[in-house]
PQR file with spaces between the fields and no chain letter, atoms N, CA, C, O and H, PARSE charges and radii, in Angstrom:
ATOM       1  N    VAL     1       0.826   -1.203   -0.150 -0.4000 1.5000
ATOM       2  CA   VAL     1      -0.053    0.098    0.036 -0.0000 2.0000
ATOM       3  C    VAL     1       0.851    1.390   -0.030  0.5500 1.7000
ATOM       4  O    VAL     1       1.938    1.422    0.547 -0.5500 1.4000
ATOM       5  N    GLY     2       0.446    2.261   -0.625 -0.4000 1.5000
ATOM       6  CA   GLY     2       1.000    3.559   -0.638 -0.0000 2.0000
ATOM       7  C    GLY     2       0.636    4.665    0.229  0.5500 1.7000
ATOM       8  O    GLY     2       1.279    5.715    0.204 -0.5500 1.4000
ATOM       9  H    GLY     2      -0.437    2.235   -1.093  0.4000 1.0000
ATOM      10  N    SER     3      -0.469    4.467    1.076 -0.4000 1.5000
ATOM      11  CA   SER     3      -0.784    5.362    2.002 -0.0000 2.0000
ATOM      12  C    SER     3      -1.494    5.007    3.394  0.5500 1.7000
ATOM      13  O    SER     3      -1.815    3.819    3.415 -0.5500 1.4000
ATOM      14  H    SER     3      -0.992    3.615    1.096  0.4000 1.0000
ATOM      15  N    TYR     4      -1.793    5.627    4.437 -0.4000 1.5000
ATOM      16  CA   TYR     4      -2.208    5.273    5.551 -0.0000 2.0000
ATOM      17  C    TYR     4      -3.721    4.860    5.274  0.5500 1.7000
ATOM      18  O    TYR     4      -4.171    3.897    5.897 -0.5500 1.4000
ATOM      19  H    TYR     4      -1.532    6.592    4.420  0.4000 1.0000
ATOM      20  N    GLU     5      -4.455    5.485    4.446 -0.4000 1.5000
ATOM      21  CA   GLU     5      -5.679    5.198    4.159 -0.0000 2.0000
ATOM      22  C    GLU     5      -5.837    3.940    3.377  0.5500 1.7000
ATOM      23  O    GLU     5      -6.888    3.324    3.549 -0.5500 1.4000
ATOM      24  H    GLU     5      -4.089    6.266    3.941  0.4000 1.0000
ATOM      25  N    ASP     6      -5.131    3.557    2.709 -0.4000 1.5000
ATOM      26  CA   ASP     6      -5.069    2.155    2.029 -0.0000 2.0000
ATOM      27  C    ASP     6      -4.512    1.015    2.978  0.5500 1.7000
ATOM      28  O    ASP     6      -4.881   -0.151    2.844 -0.5500 1.4000
ATOM      29  H    ASP     6      -4.277    4.058    2.569  0.4000 1.0000
ATOM      30  N    ALA     7      -3.666    1.388    3.876 -0.4000 1.5000
ATOM      31  CA   ALA     7      -3.490    0.352    4.829 -0.0000 2.0000
ATOM      32  C    ALA     7      -4.381    0.148    5.936  0.5500 1.7000
ATOM      33  O    ALA     7      -4.299   -0.887    6.597 -0.5500 1.4000
ATOM      34  H    ALA     7      -3.367    2.335    3.985  0.4000 1.0000
ATOM      35  N    THR     8      -5.319    1.138    6.230 -0.4000 1.5000
ATOM      36  CA   THR     8      -6.655    1.097    7.122 -0.0000 2.0000
ATOM      37  C    THR     8      -7.574    0.248    6.185  0.5500 1.7000
ATOM      38  O    THR     8      -8.147   -0.725    6.674 -0.5500 1.4000
ATOM      39  H    THR     8      -5.386    1.979    5.694  0.4000 1.0000
ATOM      40  N    LYS     9      -7.727    0.524    5.020 -0.4000 1.5000
ATOM      41  CA   LYS     9      -8.805   -0.119    4.049 -0.0000 2.0000
ATOM      42  C    LYS     9      -8.309   -1.606    4.212  0.5500 1.7000
ATOM      43  O    LYS     9      -9.150   -2.473    4.450 -0.5500 1.4000
ATOM      44  H    LYS     9      -7.261    1.314    4.623  0.4000 1.0000
ATOM      45  N    ALA    10      -7.071   -1.911    4.103 -0.4000 1.5000
ATOM      46  CA   ALA    10      -6.664   -3.390    3.958 -0.0000 2.0000
ATOM      47  C    ALA    10      -6.874   -4.069    5.405  0.5500 1.7000
ATOM      48  O    ALA    10      -7.282   -5.218    5.574 -0.5500 1.4000
ATOM      49  H    ALA    10      -6.388   -1.207    3.910  0.4000 1.0000
ATOM      50  N    VAL    11      -6.606   -3.373    6.180 -0.4000 1.5000
ATOM      51  CA   VAL    11      -6.826   -3.899    7.586 -0.0000 2.0000
ATOM      52  C    VAL    11      -8.226   -4.355    7.877  0.5500 1.7000
ATOM      53  O    VAL    11      -8.520   -5.450    8.356 -0.5500 1.4000
ATOM      54  H    VAL    11      -6.274   -2.440    6.043  0.4000 1.0000
ATOM      55  N    ASN    12      -9.033   -3.429    7.547 -0.4000 1.5000
ATOM      56  CA   ASN    12     -10.445   -3.631    7.785 -0.0000 2.0000
ATOM      57  C    ASN    12     -11.132   -4.787    6.967  0.5500 1.7000
ATOM      58  O    ASN    12     -12.043   -5.497    7.392 -0.5500 1.4000
ATOM      59  H    ASN    12      -8.794   -2.539    7.158  0.4000 1.0000
ATOM      60  N    ALA    13     -10.493   -4.866    5.609 -0.4000 1.5000
ATOM      61  CA   ALA    13     -10.900   -6.094    4.543 -0.0000 2.0000
ATOM      62  C    ALA    13      -9.999   -7.364    5.316  0.5500 1.7000
ATOM      63  O    ALA    13      -9.941   -8.368    4.606 -0.5500 1.4000
ATOM      64  H    ALA    13      -9.752   -4.289    5.264  0.4000 1.0000
ATOM      65  N    GLY    14      -9.449   -7.460    6.349 -0.4000 1.5000
ATOM      66  CA   GLY    14      -8.971   -8.635    7.029 -0.0000 2.0000
ATOM      67  C    GLY    14      -7.825   -9.398    6.360  0.5500 1.7000
ATOM      68  O    GLY    14      -7.675  -10.620    6.352 -0.5500 1.4000
ATOM      69  H    GLY    14      -9.497   -6.645    6.926  0.4000 1.0000
ATOM      70  N    VAL    15      -7.012   -8.432    5.778 -0.4000 1.5000
ATOM      71  CA   VAL    15      -5.391   -8.957    5.264 -0.0000 2.0000
ATOM      72  C    VAL    15      -4.832   -9.406    6.389  0.5500 1.7000
ATOM      73  O    VAL    15      -5.009   -9.001    7.538 -0.5500 1.4000
ATOM      74  H    VAL    15      -7.134   -7.440    5.785  0.4000 1.0000
ATOM      75  N    ASP    16      -3.873  -10.610    5.839 -0.4000 1.5000
ATOM      76  CA   ASP    16      -3.000  -11.238    6.691 -0.0000 2.0000
ATOM      77  C    ASP    16      -1.444  -10.476    6.777  0.5500 1.7000
ATOM      78  O    ASP    16      -0.613  -10.871    7.594 -0.5500 1.4000
ATOM      79  H    ASP    16      -3.729  -10.939    4.906  0.4000 1.0000
ATOM      80  N    ALA    17      -1.231   -9.608    6.056 -0.4000 1.5000
ATOM      81  CA   ALA    17       0.119   -8.792    5.967 -0.0000 2.0000
ATOM      82  C    ALA    17      -0.153   -7.611    5.058  0.5500 1.7000
ATOM      83  O    ALA    17      -0.974   -7.594    4.141 -0.5500 1.4000
ATOM      84  H    ALA    17      -1.906   -9.287    5.392  0.4000 1.0000
ATOM      85  N    ILE    18       0.703   -6.556    5.464 -0.4000 1.5000
ATOM      86  CA   ILE    18       0.758   -5.170    4.654 -0.0000 2.0000
ATOM      87  C    ILE    18       2.149   -5.060    4.224  0.5500 1.7000
ATOM      88  O    ILE    18       3.084   -5.315    4.983 -0.5500 1.4000
ATOM      89  H    ILE    18       1.370   -6.570    6.209  0.4000 1.0000
ATOM      90  N    ILE    19       2.275   -4.733    3.178 -0.4000 1.5000
ATOM      91  CA   ILE    19       3.682   -4.271    2.608 -0.0000 2.0000
ATOM      92  C    ILE    19       3.446   -2.922    2.170  0.5500 1.7000
ATOM      93  O    ILE    19       2.591   -2.657    1.325 -0.5500 1.4000
ATOM      94  H    ILE    19       1.516   -4.526    2.561  0.4000 1.0000
ATOM      95  N    VAL    20       4.223   -2.010    2.753 -0.4000 1.5000
ATOM      96  CA   VAL    20       4.154   -0.408    2.534 -0.0000 2.0000
ATOM      97  C    VAL    20       5.154    0.093    1.620  0.5500 1.7000
ATOM      98  O    VAL    20       6.267   -0.421    1.728 -0.5500 1.4000
ATOM      99  H    VAL    20       4.917   -2.226    3.439  0.4000 1.0000
ATOM     100  N    GLN    21       5.011    0.894    0.835 -0.4000 1.5000
ATOM     101  CA   GLN    21       5.873    1.582    0.113 -0.0000 2.0000
ATOM     102  C    GLN    21       5.892    2.995    0.191  0.5500 1.7000
ATOM     103  O    GLN    21       4.821    3.601    0.153 -0.5500 1.4000
ATOM     104  H    GLN    21       4.107    1.311    0.748  0.4000 1.0000
ATOM     105  N    GLY    22       7.189    3.725    0.317 -0.4000 1.5000
ATOM     106  CA   GLY    22       7.001    5.027    0.566 -0.0000 2.0000
ATOM     107  C    GLY    22       7.556    5.791   -0.840  0.5500 1.7000
ATOM     108  O    GLY    22       8.063    5.188   -1.786 -0.5500 1.4000
ATOM     109  H    GLY    22       8.059    3.232    0.348  0.4000 1.0000
ATOM     110  N    HIS    23       7.398    6.894   -0.784 -0.4000 1.5000
ATOM     111  CA   HIS    23       7.904    7.796   -2.021 -0.0000 2.0000
ATOM     112  C    HIS    23       9.504    7.512   -2.308  0.5500 1.7000
ATOM     113  O    HIS    23      10.002    7.629   -3.427 -0.5500 1.4000
ATOM     114  H    HIS    23       6.986    7.384   -0.016  0.4000 1.0000
ATOM     115  N    GLU    24      10.076    7.205   -1.381 -0.4000 1.5000
ATOM     116  CA   GLU    24      11.650    6.754   -1.554 -0.0000 2.0000
ATOM     117  C    GLU    24      11.754    5.759   -2.553  0.5500 1.7000
ATOM     118  O    GLU    24      12.904    5.662   -2.980 -0.5500 1.4000
ATOM     119  H    GLU    24       9.672    7.109   -0.472  0.4000 1.0000
ATOM     120  N    ALA    25      10.770    4.829   -3.173 -0.4000 1.5000
ATOM     121  CA   ALA    25      10.725    3.900   -3.905 -0.0000 2.0000
ATOM     122  C    ALA    25      10.699    4.346   -5.376  0.5500 1.7000
ATOM     123  O    ALA    25      10.383    3.509   -6.222 -0.5500 1.4000
ATOM     124  H    ALA    25       9.836    4.908   -2.826  0.4000 1.0000
ATOM     125  N    GLY    26      10.976    5.479   -5.711 -0.4000 1.5000
ATOM     126  CA   GLY    26      11.426    5.918   -6.872 -0.0000 2.0000
ATOM     127  C    GLY    26       9.892    6.376   -7.693  0.5500 1.7000
ATOM     128  O    GLY    26       9.750    6.318   -8.915 -0.5500 1.4000
ATOM     129  H    GLY    26      11.232    6.159   -5.024  0.4000 1.0000
ATOM     130  N    GLY    27       9.104    6.711   -6.976 -0.4000 1.5000
ATOM     131  CA   GLY    27       7.909    7.381   -7.623 -0.0000 2.0000
ATOM     132  C    GLY    27       6.802    6.278   -8.076  0.5500 1.7000
ATOM     133  O    GLY    27       5.836    6.633   -8.751 -0.5500 1.4000
ATOM     134  H    GLY    27       9.219    6.759   -5.984  0.4000 1.0000
ATOM     135  N    HIS    28       6.974    4.993   -7.696 -0.4000 1.5000
ATOM     136  CA   HIS    28       6.062    4.056   -8.226 -0.0000 2.0000
ATOM     137  C    HIS    28       5.024    3.935   -7.207  0.5500 1.7000
ATOM     138  O    HIS    28       4.701    2.780   -6.930 -0.5500 1.4000
ATOM     139  H    HIS    28       7.759    4.705   -7.147  0.4000 1.0000
ATOM     140  N    VAL    29       4.489    4.795   -6.649 -0.4000 1.5000
ATOM     141  CA   VAL    29       3.383    4.570   -5.549 -0.0000 2.0000
ATOM     142  C    VAL    29       2.400    5.193   -6.266  0.5500 1.7000
ATOM     143  O    VAL    29       2.555    6.237   -6.899 -0.5500 1.4000
ATOM     144  H    VAL    29       4.752    5.734   -6.875  0.4000 1.0000
ATOM     145  N    ILE    30       1.135    4.404   -6.150 -0.4000 1.5000
ATOM     146  CA   ILE    30       0.017    4.985   -6.698 -0.0000 2.0000
ATOM     147  C    ILE    30      -0.777    5.732   -5.703  0.5500 1.7000
ATOM     148  O    ILE    30      -0.994    5.197   -4.616 -0.5500 1.4000
ATOM     149  H    ILE    30       1.008    3.555   -5.636  0.4000 1.0000
ATOM     150  N    GLY    31      -1.253    6.966   -5.971 -0.4000 1.5000
ATOM     151  CA   GLY    31      -1.512    7.939   -5.085 -0.0000 2.0000
ATOM     152  C    GLY    31      -1.982    9.254   -5.336  0.5500 1.7000
ATOM     153  O    GLY    31      -2.453    9.610   -6.416 -0.5500 1.4000
ATOM     154  H    GLY    31      -1.077    7.400   -6.854  0.4000 1.0000
ATOM     155  N    LYS    32      -1.833   10.088   -4.179 -0.4000 1.5000
ATOM     156  CA   LYS    32      -2.381   11.576   -4.584 -0.0000 2.0000
ATOM     157  C    LYS    32      -1.137   12.334   -5.436  0.5500 1.7000
ATOM     158  O    LYS    32      -1.289   13.479   -5.862 -0.5500 1.4000
ATOM     159  H    LYS    32      -1.450    9.800   -3.301  0.4000 1.0000
Protein backbone atom coordinates (compact mmCIF):
# COMPACT_ATOMS: atom_id res chain seq x y z
CA VAL A 1 0.00 0.00 0.00
CA GLY A 2 1.11 3.55 -0.56
CA SER A 3 -0.88 5.45 2.05
CA TYR A 4 -2.27 5.27 5.56
CA GLU A 5 -5.78 5.25 4.14
CA ASP A 6 -5.02 2.24 1.93
CA ALA A 7 -3.45 0.41 4.89
CA THR A 8 -6.56 1.07 6.99
CA LYS A 9 -8.80 -0.26 4.22
CA ALA A 10 -6.64 -3.37 3.91
CA VAL A 11 -6.76 -4.05 7.66
CA ASN A 12 -10.53 -3.59 7.67
CA ALA A 13 -10.76 -6.04 4.77
CA GLY A 14 -8.99 -8.68 6.87
CA VAL A 15 -5.60 -8.98 5.18
CA ASP A 16 -2.92 -11.17 6.75
CA ALA A 17 0.00 -8.87 5.92
CA ILE A 18 0.65 -5.37 4.64
CA ILE A 19 3.62 -4.33 2.55
CA VAL A 20 4.18 -0.60 2.59
CA GLN A 21 6.01 1.44 0.00
CA GLY A 22 6.99 5.05 0.46
CA HIS A 23 7.87 7.81 -1.97
CA GLU A 24 11.53 6.78 -1.63
CA ALA A 25 10.69 3.86 -3.93
CA GLY A 26 11.32 5.95 -7.01
CA GLY A 27 7.87 7.36 -7.61
CA HIS A 28 6.11 4.05 -8.15
CA VAL A 29 3.43 4.69 -5.53
CA ILE A 30 -0.17 4.97 -6.63
CA GLY A 31 -1.67 7.90 -4.84
CA LYS A 32 -2.36 11.55 -4.65
